[in-house]
VEXVO-219223 format. One record per residue (C-alpha): x negated, y negated, z. Coordinates in steps of 0.1 Angstrom, whole numbers, padded with zeros to 4 digits, always signed. Example, Ala and Ser with C-alpha at 12.3 -4.5 7.8 and 13.67 -1.06 7.14 Angstrom:
residues 2
-0123+0045+0078;-0137+0011+0071;
***
This chain:
residues 83
+0295+1898-0572;+0274+1867-0566;+0303+1850-0548;+0304+1878-0522;+0267+1876-0515;+0271+1839-0510;+0298+1844-0484;+0277+1870-0466;+0248+1846-0466;+0270+1818-0451;+0283+1841-0425;+0248+1852-0414;+0236+1816-0414;+0265+1804-0393;+0260+1833-0368;+0223+1822-0364;+0234+1786-0359;+0260+1796-0334;+0233+1816-0315;+0210+1786-0314;+0239+1765-0302;+0247+1789-0274;+0210+1790-0264;+0210+1752-0262;+0243+1753-0242;+0228+1778-0218;+0197+1757-0212;+0218+1725-0208;+0242+1743-0184;+0213+1754-0163;+0198+1719-0160;+0232+1705-0148;+0230+1720-0113;+0257+1715-0086;+0243+1714-0051;+0264+1733-0027;+0242+1733+0004;+0206+1725+0011;+0186+1742-0016;+0216+1762-0028;+0228+1754-0063;+0254+1766-0088;+0241+1768-0123;+0264+1775-0153;+0241+1790-0179;+0259+1823-0176;+0289+1807-0193;+0269+1806-0226;+0260+1843-0220;+0296+1853-0216;+0306+1834-0247;+0278+1852-0266;+0290+1886-0254;+0325+1879-0267;+0316+1863-0300;+0282+1876-0310;+0277+1909-0291;+0254+1922-0265;+0219+1918-0282;+0226+1881-0288;+0239+1877-0252;+0207+1892-0239;+0187+1868-0259;+0207+1838-0247;+0204+1849-0211;+0167+1856-0213;+0159+1822-0228;+0182+1802-0206;+0169+1821-0175;+0133+1815-0185;+0140+1778-0187;+0155+1778-0152;+0126+1798-0140;+0103+1771-0153;+0122+1740-0140;+0125+1755-0105;+0088+1765-0105;+0097+1799-0089;+0062+1812-0097;+0047+1791-0070;+0069+1806-0043;+0055+1840-0050;+0019+1830-0044;
***
């Protein structure tokens, strides 16, 4: 029985590591912007969110999207535009 609990523990740990990796991928993809026109950019952080939906489920994808989106919000300093 101890062997089964070890496998479950490894599975849970690998899911958490994969989630952290997808969060890092989302932040990295949002920092690598492609300029299309003046002040119009394509960002690719949603790719990490789509991968999280497929592989980890909706709650993990929401977490990835929120964290990657907050980072984009900070680097573009959108809060100053609202004042």
